[in-house]
C-alpha positions in Angstrom: -9.0 -2.7 -15.9 -5.7 -0.6 -16.4 -3.8 -0.4 -13.5 -0.1 0.2 -12.9 1.7 0.0 -9.8 4.5 1.8 -8.3 7.2 0.3 -6.4 5.5 -2.8 -7.7 8.8 -4.7 -6.4 8.2 -4.4 -3.0 6.1 -7.1 -0.4 2.7 -5.2 -0.8 3.3 -4.3 -4.3 4.0 -7.6 -5.4 0.7 -8.9 -3.6 -1.0 -6.4 -5.3 0.0 -7.8 -8.8 -0.7 -11.2 -7.6 -4.2 -10.5 -6.9 -4.3 -7.8 -9.4 -3.8 -10.6 -12.1 -5.8 -13.5 -10.5 -8.8 -10.8 -10.9 -8.2 -10.5 -14.5 -6.4 -7.1 -14.6 -4.3 -5.6 -16.8 -1.1 -4.7 -14.8 1.4 -2.6 -15.3 4.4 -3.1 -12.8 6.8 0.3 -13.0 9.9 -0.6 -11.1 13.4 0.8 -10.9 14.7 -2.6 -12.0 12.2 -5.2 -13.9 14.9 -7.5 -13.1 12.9 -7.6 -9.4 9.5 -9.1 -10.8 10.2 -12.2 -11.9 6.5 -12.6 -12.5 4.9 -13.9 -16.1 2.0 -13.7 -16.6 0.5 -12.3 -20.2 -1.5 -9.6 -18.8 1.6 -8.5 -16.9 4.0 -5.7 -18.1 6.7 -5.1 -16.3 8.6 -1.3 -17.3 11.9 0.3 -15.6 10.3 3.2 -13.8 12.3 5.6 -11.6 9.6 8.0 -9.5 12.0 10.6 -9.1 12.2 10.9 -13.4 8.7 12.9 -14.0 8.8 11.3 -18.0 9.2 7.8 -16.8 6.2 8.1 -14.5 3.6 9.7 -16.9 5.2 7.0 -20.2 3.8 4.6 -17.0 0.8 6.0 -16.0 -0.7 7.2 -19.7 -3.7 4.5 -21.1 -4.2 3.1 -17.0 -7.6 3.2 -15.1 -6.0 3.2 -11.4 -2.8 4.4 -10.2 -1.3 2.0 -7.1 1.8 3.4 -5.1 3.2 0.9 -2.8 7.0 2.9 -2.9 9.2 1.5 0.0 12.8 2.4 1.5 14.8 1.0 4.4 16.7 4.0 4.6 16.5 5.3 7.9 18.3 9.0 6.4 15.8 11.7 5.2 14.2 11.0 2.3 11.9 12.9 -0.4 11.3 9.7 -2.4 7.6 9.5 -1.1 6.8 13.2 -1.9 8.8 13.0 -5.1 6.9 10.1 -6.1 3.8 11.5 -5.1 4.3 15.0 -6.9 5.2 13.1 -10.4 2.3 10.9 -10.0 -0.4 13.4 -9.4 1.3 15.6 -12.3 1.2 12.7 -15.0 -3.1 11.6 -13.9 -3.5 15.4 -14.4 -2.1 14.9 -18.1 -3.6 11.9 -18.8 -7.1 12.5 -16.7 -6.4 8.9 -14.8 -8.2 10.3 -11.7 -8.2 7.7 -8.7 -5.1 7.0 -6.8 -4.4 4.8 -3.7 -1.1 5.0 -2.0 0.5 2.9 0.2 1.7 5.4 3.9 2.1 4.4 7.4 1.0 4.7 10.7 2.2 7.8 12.4 1.3 9.9 9.4 -1.7 11.9 11.0 0.1 11.9 14.4 -2.7 9.4 15.4 -3.4 8.9 19.2 -3.9 5.5 20.2 -6.1 3.8 22.0 -4.3 1.0 24.5 -0.6 0.6 25.5 0.5 -1.5 22.6 -0.4 1.2 19.8 1.1 3.7 22.0 4.5 1.9 22.2 4.3 1.2 18.1 3.6 4.5 17.6 6.3 5.9 19.9 9.1 3.6 18.0 8.2 4.4 14.3 8.4 8.0 15.8 11.3 7.3 17.3 13.3 5.4 14.6 11.7 6.6 11.2 10.8 10.0 11.5 12.6 10.9 8.6 9.7 8.4 6.9 7.0 9.6 8.2 7.8 13.4 7.3 8.2 12.6 3.8 5.0 10.8 3.9 3.1 13.9 5.6 4.4 15.9 2.5 3.3 13.1 0.0 -0.3 13.5 1.6 -0.4 17.6 1.6 0.6 16.9 -2.3 -2.0 14.1 -2.8 -4.5 16.3 -0.9 -3.9 19.4 -2.9 -3.8 17.6 -6.3 -4.8 14.0 -6.7 -8.6 13.9 -8.6 -9.4 10.8 -6.1 -7.3 9.4 -3.5 -7.5 7.1 -0.9 -4.2 6.8 1.3 -3.9 3.8 3.3 -2.3 3.8 6.5 -1.4 -0.1 7.4 0.0 -0.9 11.1 3.4 -2.9 11.3 3.3 -5.4 7.8 4.1 -9.2 8.6 4.7 -11.4 5.3 1.5 -13.7 6.8 -1.0 -15.4 4.2 -4.0 -13.7 2.5 -7.1 -13.9 4.9 -9.3 -11.0 3.8 -10.9 -10.4 7.1 -9.0 -7.2 9.1 -10.0 -4.1 10.3 -10.1 -0.5 9.3 -10.4 3.1 11.3 -10.6 6.9 9.3 -9.9 8.0 12.5 -6.6 7.0 15.5 -5.5 3.5 14.7 -7.5 0.3 15.2 -7.7 -0.8 19.0 -5.2 -3.3 19.8 -4.3 -3.6 16.1 -0.8 -4.4 16.4 0.2 -6.0 12.6 -1.5 -6.7 9.8 0.0 -9.3 6.6 1.2 -7.2 3.0 -1.1 -10.1 1.5 -4.4 -8.4 2.9 -3.4 -4.6 2.9 -3.1 -5.6 -1.0 -6.1 -7.3 -0.7 -7.9 -3.7 1.0 -6.0 -1.7 -1.4 -7.3 -3.5 -4.8 -11.2 -3.1 -3.3 -10.4 0.6 -3.1 -10.1 0.8 -7.0 -13.8 0.4 -7.5 -15.2 1.4 -3.8 -15.8 5.0 -2.7 -16.3 4.0 0.9 -12.9 5.3 1.7 -12.9 8.2 -0.8 -10.7 11.3 0.3 -9.6 9.4 3.4 -6.5 8.3 5.1 -7.9 4.9 6.9 -6.0 2.5 9.1 -5.8 -0.8 8.4 -5.0 -3.9 10.8 -5.9 -7.7 12.3 
């Protein structure tokens, strides 16, 4: 399978590269700075791509079977990274007749209600400290829902650099009870499974331990 990963130099993106290559997929890593991807593999192609550049996004998507987007930013200021990226990605998917998009979002994007106190605290903190990120994720989700042929948008809980375990919980509505964290490697594992599974098609599952 030919896959492209936007934001491949980030934590989840890098895990996706490694896991996809281990499963014998052909991977295109689309990143602003190709030097940030130091993985060398005969089935890995690293291309320079700014998601704000529609032509570059289109070129990266041409010939792909599945699109992954794991964009991320540490900025607390207003941003259009996610919505602009989503817009250019879905337009290119339509142009090149690529059907499936798996998009990394954030818990809190659906204005979820927590089932327990720890979850409520996490939601309070994230809404207070990254409101602009959540707002743009919501704009991205709207564009994906309206224009992507097939899509799954993933809401991980607080991300860690823990080892891959392959065991985690997912829920479509709300948040996993008492689920506080999830390793980036396991988020990548879940996202990669969605390339060939319809279990969460057109849904926004949350994932946690």
